[in-house]
C-alpha positions in Angstrom: 15.1 14.7 23.6 11.6 16.4 24.2 8.8 14.9 22.1 8.2 18.3 20.5 11.8 18.2 19.0 11.1 14.9 17.2 9.5 14.7 13.8 6.4 12.4 13.4 8.3 9.8 11.3 10.9 9.3 14.0 8.1 8.8 16.5 6.5 6.3 14.2 9.7 4.3 14.0 10.3 4.3 17.7 6.8 3.7 19.0 7.0 0.0 18.7 10.5 -0.5 20.1 10.4 -2.1 23.6 13.2 0.2 24.8 11.3 3.3 23.9 8.1 2.9 25.9 6.0 5.9 26.8 4.3 5.3 30.1 2.3 8.5 30.2 -1.0 7.8 28.5 -1.7 11.3 27.3 1.8 11.5 25.9 1.3 8.2 24.2 -1.9 9.3 22.5 -0.2 12.5 21.4 2.8 10.6 20.0 0.5 8.2 18.1 -1.3 11.1 16.5 1.9 12.7 15.4 3.1 9.4 14.1 -0.1 8.8 12.2 0.1 12.1 10.5 3.6 11.3 9.3 2.5 7.9 8.0 -0.4 9.4 6.2 1.8 12.0 4.5 4.1 9.3 3.2 1.3 7.2 1.9 -0.5 10.1 0.3 2.7 11.3 -1.4 3.1 7.8 -2.8 -0.5 7.2 -3.9 -1.0 10.7 -5.4 -4.4 11.9 -6.6 -7.1 9.5 -5.5 -8.9 8.0 -8.4 -11.4 5.2 -7.6 -11.4 2.1 -9.8 -14.4 2.1 -12.2 -16.1 -0.3 -14.5 -18.4 0.0 -17.5 -22.0 -0.9 -16.9 -24.7 -1.4 -19.6 -28.3 -1.3 -18.5 -31.8 -0.5 -19.7 -32.6 3.2 -20.0 -34.5 4.4 -16.8 -33.2 7.9 -16.4 -32.4 10.1 -19.5 -29.3 11.4 -17.7 -28.0 8.1 -16.4 -25.4 7.5 -19.2 -24.8 7.5 -22.9 -27.0 5.6 -25.3 -25.4 2.4 -26.4 -26.5 2.7 -30.0 -25.2 -0.6 -31.2 -26.8 -2.7 -28.4 -30.0 -0.7 -28.8 -30.2 -1.3 -32.5 -29.7 -5.0 -32.0 -32.6 -5.1 -29.5 -35.1 -3.2 -31.7 -34.2 -4.9 -35.0 -37.2 -6.6 -36.6 -39.5 -5.3 -33.8 -42.6 -3.3 -34.7 -42.9 -1.8 -31.2 -39.6 -1.5 -29.2 -40.0 -2.2 -25.5 -38.6 0.2 -22.8 -35.8 -2.3 -21.8 -34.6 -2.4 -25.5 -33.1 1.1 -25.0 -29.6 0.5 -23.5 -27.3 3.1 -21.9 -23.6 2.7 -20.9 -22.1 4.4 -17.8 -19.1 4.2 -15.5 -19.6 3.2 -11.9 -17.2 2.9 -9.0 -15.8 -0.6 -8.8 -15.6 -1.5 -5.2 -13.8 -4.4 -3.6 -13.4 -5.5 0.1 -9.9 -6.4 1.3 -8.5 -7.8 4.6 -4.9 -7.0 5.2 -3.0 -9.3 7.6 0.2 -7.8 9.0 2.8 -9.6 11.0 3.5 -7.8 14.4 5.8 -10.3 15.9 9.0 -9.2 17.6 11.0 -9.0 14.4 8.7 -6.2 13.2 9.6 -3.6 15.9 10.8 -0.2 14.9 11.1 0.9 11.2 9.6 -2.4 9.9 6.3 -1.7 11.7 6.3 1.9 10.6 6.7 0.9 7.0 3.9 -1.7 7.4 1.7 1.1 8.6 2.5 3.2 5.5 1.7 0.1 3.4 -1.7 -0.3 5.1 -2.4 3.4 4.7 -1.7 3.1 0.9 -4.3 0.4 0.8 -6.8 2.4 2.9 -6.4 5.4 0.5 -7.1 3.2 -2.5 -10.2 1.7 -1.1 -13.7 3.0 -0.3 -14.3 3.7 3.4 -15.5 0.5 5.1 -13.9 -1.8 2.5 -10.7 -2.5 4.5 -10.1 -4.7 7.5 -6.6 -4.8 9.1 -5.6 -7.9 11.1 -2.4 -7.8 13.1 -0.9 -11.1 14.3 1.9 -12.5 16.4 1.1 -15.4 18.8 -2.5 -14.5 18.3 -4.4 -12.4 15.7 -6.9 -9.6 16.2 -8.6 -7.2 13.9 -7.9 -3.5 14.4 -10.5 -2.4 11.8 -13.5 -4.2 10.4 -15.3 -4.4 7.0 -18.4 -2.3 6.9 -17.0 0.1 9.5 -15.8 3.4 8.0 -12.7 3.9 10.2 -10.5 6.8 8.9 -7.0 5.9 7.8 -5.4 7.9 10.7 -7.4 5.8 13.2 -6.2 2.6 11.6 -2.6 3.7 11.8 -2.9 4.7 15.4 -4.4 1.3 16.2 -1.6 -0.5 14.4 1.2 1.5 16.1 -0.3 1.0 19.6 -0.2 -2.8 19.2 2.5 -4.6 21.2 5.2 -5.9 18.8 6.2 -9.2 20.4 6.0 -12.9 20.4 6.1 -15.5 17.6 4.5 -15.7 14.2 1.1 -17.5 13.9 0.1 -17.4 10.3 -2.7 -19.9 10.9 -4.3 -17.4 13.4 -3.9 -14.6 10.9 -5.7 -16.5 8.1 -8.5 -17.6 10.5 -9.3 -14.1 11.6 -8.8 -12.8 8.1 -11.3 -15.3 6.7 -13.8 -14.3 9.5 -13.4 -10.6 8.6 -14.0 -11.3 4.9 -17.2 -13.1 5.9 -18.5 -9.9 7.4 -18.4 -8.1 4.0 -21.4 -7.8 1.8 -19.5 -7.3 -1.5 -18.8 -10.5 -3.4 -15.6 -9.0 -4.7 -13.2 -9.8 -1.9 -9.4 -10.5 -1.4 -6.9 -11.2 1.3 -3.4 -9.7 1.5 -0.9 -11.3 3.8 2.4 -9.6 4.7 4.9 -12.3 5.9 8.3 -13.9 5.4 6.5 -17.3 5.5 8.2 -18.5 8.6 5.4 -19.8 10.9 6.8 -20.2 14.4 3.4 -20.7 16.3 0.1 -22.3 15.6 -0.8 -25.0 13.2 -0.7 -25.6 9.5 -2.0 -22.4 7.7 -2.6 -24.2 4.3 -6.2 -25.4 5.0 -7.2 -21.9 6.0 -5.5 -20.4 2.9 -7.9 -22.5 0.8 -10.9 -20.7 2.3 -10.0 -17.5 0.4 -11.4 -16.8 -3.0 -8.3 -14.7 -3.7 -5.2 -14.5 -1.4 -2.1 -12.5 -2.3 1.1 -12.9 -0.3 3.6 -10.1 0.0 6.8 -12.0 0.8 9.2 -10.0 2.8 12.6 -11.5 1.8 15.3 -12.2 4.4 17.7 -15.0 5.2 15.1 -17.1 7.0 12.1 -16.7 4.7 10.0 -19.6 3.5 9.0 -18.9 -0.1 7.6 -22.4 -0.6 4.9 -21.9 2.1 4.1 -18.5 0.6 3.6 -20.0 -2.8 1.5 -22.8 -1.5 -0.8 -20.4 0.4 -1.2 -18.2 -2.7 -1.9 -21.1 -4.9 -4.6 -22.5 -2.6 -6.1 -19.0 -2.3 -6.1 -18.5 -6.1 -3.7 -15.6 -5.8 -0.1 -14.8 -6.3 3.2 -14.0 -4.4 4.8 -10.6 -4.6 8.4 -10.5 -3.4 9.4 -7.5 -1.3 13.2 -7.0 -1.2 13.2 -4.8 1.9 10.6 -3.2 4.2 11.6 0.2 2.7 10.0 -1.0 -0.5 6.9 -2.4 1.1 4.6 0.7 0.6 5.4 1.0 -3.1 5.0 -2.8 -3.5 1.6 -2.5 -1.8 0.6 0.2 -4.3 1.6 -2.1 -7.2 -0.5 -4.9 -5.6 -3.4 -2.6 -4.9 -3.5 -1.5 -8.5 -3.5 -5.1 -9.7 -6.1 -6.3 -7.1 -8.4 -3.4 -7.4 -8.4 -2.9 -11.2 
């Protein structure tokens, strides 16, 4: 069937299947762009209108238009003072509450096809919820590599294309994923950081991931449930990383589960 007769989601599902390789580079790039658009549409429909997380900030009045006067706090400051000082006048305002996140995605052989397409949608959900430059995506199989970095404002479409062009192969090295993920978080300047790991907990390559899990201030594990999963290891990693485990019944549910986790992590 000609590529033009296929919809973008069908292309996204088939791009990572070893029996559906595209050997023409120009055609491959075109297919990745069509697939990325379909992935973005699915993620945007799920996320809905983008509203950044905010937090309330109280600070001394410096600009008369910077916020609303916090009357109670101001009265407390000037009580019993003959001459109030400038910093006694307090205003309250809302500001964007930013957080930096590294998402670690399994790209071993079992992820080929629709599983990888759904993982790309989940990553896009996270990208849409975060400020540009606040998301790093690490893909891992025998080895791990970052396809986007903190402090670099890659658009979501580019992140999707990079994910879908990754070879889906090999074994599952969770230790490598956590090592690269921790290195990526170290690049970030925001003290509010978290790691998200998508895995079934079955580590078939590399060493013990637990020591590296302990390097995270917050580590959340999205446990993709199947017959060979290892929930015990997932729980240990989350506990050492001061986070939690979120079961995912099927990959079809992964994007919505990611939205739930993002709303919890980013609040």
